[in-house]
C-alpha positions as CSV (number, residue, x, y, z in Angstrom):
1,X,142.8,38.5,65.9
2,X,143.0,34.8,66.9
3,X,146.1,35.5,69.1
4,X,143.6,38.1,71.1
5,X,140.9,35.3,71.1
6,X,143.5,32.3,72.4
7,X,144.7,34.6,75.0
8,X,141.5,35.6,76.6
9,X,139.7,32.4,76.8
10,X,143.3,31.3,78.2
11,X,143.9,34.0,80.8
12,X,140.2,35.8,81.1
13,X,142.3,38.4,83.4
14,X,144.4,39.6,80.6
15,X,140.7,40.9,79.4
16,X,140.9,43.5,82.3
17,X,144.1,44.7,81.2
18,X,143.2,45.4,78.0
19,X,141.8,49.3,77.3
20,X,139.0,48.8,75.5
21,X,137.0,46.6,78.4
22,X,136.3,48.2,81.3
23,X,136.2,46.7,85.2
24,X,133.4,48.5,87.3
25,X,134.1,47.8,91.0
26,X,131.6,48.6,93.9
27,X,132.3,49.3,97.4
28,X,130.3,50.2,100.4
29,X,130.2,50.5,104.2
30,X,127.0,50.2,105.9
31,X,126.3,52.8,108.6
32,X,123.2,52.4,110.7
33,X,122.0,56.1,111.8
34,X,119.3,54.9,113.9
35,X,116.7,51.9,114.7
36,X,113.5,52.0,116.2
37,X,110.4,50.0,116.9
38,X,107.5,51.2,115.0
39,X,103.8,50.3,114.7
40,X,102.4,50.9,111.2
41,X,99.7,49.2,109.5
42,X,100.3,49.9,105.7
43,X,96.9,49.1,103.9
44,X,97.5,50.7,100.3
45,X,100.6,50.3,97.9
46,X,100.6,52.4,94.8
47,X,102.8,52.2,92.0
48,X,103.2,55.7,90.3
49,X,104.9,57.0,87.2
50,X,105.2,60.6,86.7
51,X,107.1,63.2,84.6
52,X,109.6,65.7,86.3
53,X,111.2,68.8,84.6
54,X,114.0,70.4,86.5
55,X,114.9,73.5,85.6
56,X,117.7,75.8,87.1
57,X,118.7,79.4,86.1
58,X,122.0,80.9,87.1
59,X,124.0,83.9,85.4
60,X,121.7,83.9,82.5
61,X,122.5,80.3,82.3
62,X,119.9,77.4,82.4
63,X,120.4,73.8,83.2
64,X,117.4,71.4,82.4
65,X,116.7,68.0,82.5
66,X,113.3,65.7,81.8
67,X,113.2,62.7,84.5
68,X,110.6,60.2,84.4
69,X,110.4,58.6,87.8
70,X,108.2,55.5,89.2
71,X,108.0,54.6,92.7
72,X,105.7,52.9,95.3
73,X,103.6,55.1,97.6
74,X,102.7,53.0,100.8
75,X,99.8,54.3,102.6
76,X,98.6,53.3,106.0
77,X,98.0,54.1,109.8
78,X,100.5,54.9,112.4
79,X,99.3,53.1,115.2
80,X,102.1,54.9,117.2
81,X,99.7,58.0,117.3
82,X,97.1,56.2,119.2
83,X,94.4,53.6,118.9
84,X,91.5,53.3,120.7
85,X,89.2,49.5,121.4
86,X,85.7,50.3,123.0
87,X,84.0,46.7,123.1
88,X,80.4,46.8,124.3
89,X,79.7,43.0,125.7
90,X,75.8,43.6,125.8
91,X,75.4,45.0,122.2
92,X,78.2,42.3,120.9
93,X,79.6,45.2,119.1
94,X,83.4,46.6,119.0
95,X,84.5,50.1,118.3
96,X,88.1,50.7,116.9
97,X,89.2,54.3,116.6
98,X,92.3,54.9,114.4
99,X,94.1,57.9,113.7
100,X,93.6,59.3,110.0
101,X,95.4,57.6,107.4
102,X,99.1,58.8,105.3
103,X,101.6,58.4,103.8
104,X,104.2,55.7,105.2
105,X,106.8,55.7,102.8
106,X,107.8,56.5,99.4
107,X,110.1,53.9,97.6
108,X,111.7,55.4,94.3
109,X,112.0,52.1,91.9
110,X,113.3,53.6,88.8
111,X,114.6,57.1,88.0
112,X,115.3,57.8,84.1
113,X,116.8,60.7,82.9
114,X,115.6,61.5,79.2
115,X,117.3,64.8,78.5
116,X,119.8,66.7,80.7
117,X,121.2,69.9,79.2
118,X,124.0,71.9,81.4
119,X,124.0,75.5,81.2
120,X,127.1,77.5,80.1
121,X,128.3,78.9,83.1
122,X,125.9,76.0,85.1
123,X,127.0,72.6,85.0
124,X,125.1,69.4,86.7
125,X,126.9,68.7,90.1
126,X,126.0,66.0,92.2
127,X,123.7,68.1,94.6
128,X,121.8,68.5,91.4
129,X,121.0,64.9,91.2
130,X,120.1,65.0,94.9
131,X,117.8,67.8,94.4
132,X,115.8,66.2,91.4
133,X,116.1,62.6,93.4
134,X,114.2,64.6,96.3
135,X,111.7,66.6,93.9
136,X,111.0,63.0,92.3
137,X,109.9,61.8,95.6
138,X,107.9,65.0,96.3
139,X,106.2,64.7,93.1
140,X,105.6,60.8,93.6
141,X,103.7,62.1,97.0
142,X,101.9,64.5,95.3
143,X,100.6,62.3,92.5
144,X,99.7,59.7,95.2
145,X,97.6,62.6,96.8
146,X,95.9,62.8,93.3
147,X,95.0,59.5,93.0
148,X,93.3,59.5,96.3
149,X,95.5,56.7,98.3
150,X,94.7,57.9,101.6
151,X,91.3,57.4,101.2
152,X,92.1,54.0,99.6
153,X,93.9,52.8,102.8
154,X,91.6,54.1,105.3
155,X,89.0,51.9,103.3
156,X,91.3,49.1,103.2
157,X,92.0,49.2,106.8
158,X,88.4,49.4,107.6
159,X,87.7,46.4,105.8
160,X,90.7,44.3,107.2
161,X,90.1,45.4,110.8
162,X,86.3,44.4,110.6
163,X,87.4,40.8,108.7
164,X,89.9,40.0,111.6
165,X,87.8,41.2,114.6
166,X,84.4,40.2,113.9
167,X,83.7,37.1,115.8
168,X,81.4,35.2,117.4
169,X,78.5,37.7,116.3
170,X,80.2,40.7,117.2
171,X,79.7,43.8,115.2
172,X,82.4,46.1,114.1
173,X,82.6,49.6,113.7
174,X,86.1,51.4,112.5
175,X,85.9,54.9,113.0
176,X,89.1,57.3,111.9
177,X,89.6,60.6,113.6
178,X,91.2,62.1,116.9
179,X,92.4,59.1,119.2
180,X,93.4,60.6,122.8
181,X,97.0,59.1,123.8
182,X,96.8,57.4,127.1
183,X,100.6,56.6,126.9
184,X,101.4,60.3,127.2
185,X,98.9,61.2,130.2
186,X,99.6,58.3,131.9
187,X,95.7,57.3,131.8
188,X,95.8,53.4,131.8
189,X,92.1,52.3,130.5
């Protein structure tokens, strides 16, 4: 035992050769699929935790998994869908019309499997874990919808824009709804 301790202190690289220790290596290659300019106003970030039960039956054999997923749901306004701003100098008022808020992104921050049982003829495969990940993301969006994050995002956007724009005695009204997209029609107002 003393000899082993002395060897590992003298030559740390020897520890990597010992069978009871493991070495983890990670390699990666970055591939950019697409990059584009976006105009999004994220006005609500909600952390959601949910339980997902995955079950798949094939040939009379069932595989199951119980997963607890935690993620951040980002909600706000996609400004690329169009906005309108009407300024009435006589009334000293500004009306900002924005598209309805929606979920802008979902980030899975933690995914933990608590129980995983393969079926006799139905083992877990990497594709199953990819499916579970996608189902977990969808469940986060669904749970966020039940919590009213889109309504919260619109109210946050309203408060933000009213406080940013209201100056010099102008009143600001923020309206959510359908906005004519002038870029598509060529109409420049």
